N, C-alpha and C positions, 0 to 999 in steps of 0.2 A: 712491352714498354718501350715508347718511344725516348731516347735516350737524349736526342738533340734539344738543346737549349742555347740560349743568349748567353753572350759574356757577361751581362748585367744580372742575369740570374745566377750564373755561376758566382759572380762575386757576392752576390745576397746571401748565400748558403754560409759565407765566412764571417763570424762572429767575434767580436773583440775577445782577446784573451787566448784564441786557439792558437795550435801548434800547426803550421803548413810547410809542407816541403814543395819546393818550386824546384821543376827539373830545368837543365840549361846548363852551358858552359859558356860563360861571360856574354850570356844572352842568345846564344846559338842553340835551338832547339828549347827556346821559353815559350810559354803562354803569354805572350805580349798583351792581346787585348784584354784578357781577364785581370792581369794585373793593372794596367791601365783604369780599369772600372774599380778596381779595388782602391788604388791610389785615389780616386776621386770621392770614394765612399767615405764615411763617417766611422769607419773600422780603427781601433787602435790596439796597443798591448799585443802586439802578434809576436810570437816566436817563430822565427823561418830557418828551416833547415836546407841549405842550399850549396851548391859547390863554391859559390863565391858571390859578390855583391853587383855584380855587372857593372857597367862603365856610365858615367853621366852625359856620355855621347856615343850613339850607336853608330854601327857601319853605315846604316842609312841616314845619317846626320840627325836622327830624331833625339830630343832631350830625355835624359834620365832613362835610358833603355833597359826594359827587362825590370828585374828587382830593383834597381836605382831609384825607381820611381816611388816606390814604398820607403825606402832609406830617406829619399829628399823631402818626402810627406811626412817623416816622422810615425809612421803606422809601426815600426818594428823596435820592440824593447829589447829583445835577445836574438842573437845572429849565431847560428851554429854553422859554421863553414870552415873552408880550407884556404881561401884566398881573399883579399879584400884590398890588394894594391892598386888596382887601378879607379878605385872610387874613395876619394879623398874624404868625401862626407862622411864614412865609417869612422874613420879616426878623430875626426872632428867631433860628431857626437858621442863617440867614447871617452874622449878627455872631457867633454861636458857633464860626465855622468848620465846620459839619456839614452845611451845604448850599451848594453852587455854581450861584448863580443867573446864566444867560444870557438877557439880555433882548435881545428882536430886535422891532422896529417890527412891527406886526400885518399889515400888508399884506405885508411882506418874509416874514414867517413864512410865511404861507398858501403864497405864490410858491416859497419853499425847499421846503416840503412837495411841492407841485406837481411841481418839476423833479425832487425824488426820484424821482416816482413815473413819469415818463415817459422817464426816461434821460438827463436832461442833469446837467451836473457842476456846474450852479449857475445863479445869475440876474444880472442887469445892473439896478441900482437907483440913482437919485438920492437916494434917502431915506437920511439918516445923513450925507451928505458934510458935511465940518467939523465932525462933533460927534464926542462921544466913541464914536460907534458904530464911527467907523473903526478903533479899536483893537481891536474885539471880535475873538473868535478863529474866529468864521466868516465874517471878510471876508479875503479873499485878496489881493486888491489893489485898486488904483483906476486908471481909465483915462479918459482924455477922448475923447468922440465929438462931431465938429462942434461943439466949443469948451463942450462941458459935461460936468463931471465926473461919475463914475459908481463905484458900488464894485461887485465883483464878490464876491457871496457864495455860499458852499457851499451845495449841496443837503442835503436832510434826508431820512434813511431809517432804519426801524426794523426792530426783529426783530419786533415786533406791533404790531398797531393796535386799541385797544378802542373801537368804535364802536357808534352806537344807531340804531335805525330804528323809524318809529312801528309802520310794517305791513311784515312781511318774509314773504315765501312759503318754502315748505319748499326751494327750489333758492338762497334768499340773495338773490334780488331784492328792492330795498327802497324804500319810499315814506317819505321824511321829511316830517312836518307842519310847516310854517311855516318858524320860523328854527332848529326843531332840526336842519336840514340841517346848518347852519354848518361846521364843520371835518370833520365825518363824511366827506363825499363825497370830497374830496380825500386824506384819510387812507388811503382804502381802497387807494388805488392805491401807495401808498409803505411797505408794510411786508412783511415774507417771509411773515407769518401774521395774515390779517384774521378778528376775532372781532365778530360784531354781536349786540348785545343787542337783543331785539324786544319792543316794547311789546305786540304783538300778533303771532301766528304764523298765517299762512293758507294753504291749498292753492294750487299753481302754478295760476296763470290768474285769481286772485281779485286780482290788483293788474293795472291796465291798462296795455298795454305803453308807453303814452305816458306814464304815470306813474311809471314805473320811474326812480328817480334815481341809486341806485348799482347794477349790474348782480351778479348772483349770481355771475358767472365771480369776479367780486374777493373773494368771501366764502368763507371756508374753514369757519367754524363759528357756529352760531347758538345763542343763549343766549335762552330765554323768560324774561322779566322777571317776579318773582314766582315763578317756578317752583323746583323742589328738583333 
């Protein structure tokens, strides 16, 4: 099966009301082209799971960088994330009741995604014990193990994961350069459909087996960054 599609085709696979994971760290290692197509669509009421809400201005001076484009167009009604401090539009929309913000400690967030990807019901963590985190919707219980309190938190899963790869072969095997790996690798496990936006697409075998970080069996579709 040919996995290569356009950014527009990828965006068309996402419908209103879906839960979407978006890889990246402040836009680094993010599927930029797909997000721009999605921002221009009529899709609304998305639940987004991501590390952060990106930034209104990117390092390339583009406006509404990465996930910030969906926030700006008010496509997102629920955001599950760990950091929003660099995108003021998030707090503005929360204060107007337009956006539900669910803040999760970063380490807990990635483990909740990993749990969702490997079939676990949740995670057990001491992070957040004795804080407002205990009252959050994803915390289902508190237990004591060997004299220490832990929170039981739900696993996270999505309808679609939008991830990025520096080099992706035609079967979907991915090499992530440096810190662009971030949340992309774990999110590829935790969604029904995984779409990888590639900085470069290469033929099968051009990525050494030991350098494959996300195996192609997890990737359903590939989009060439900058393609049409």
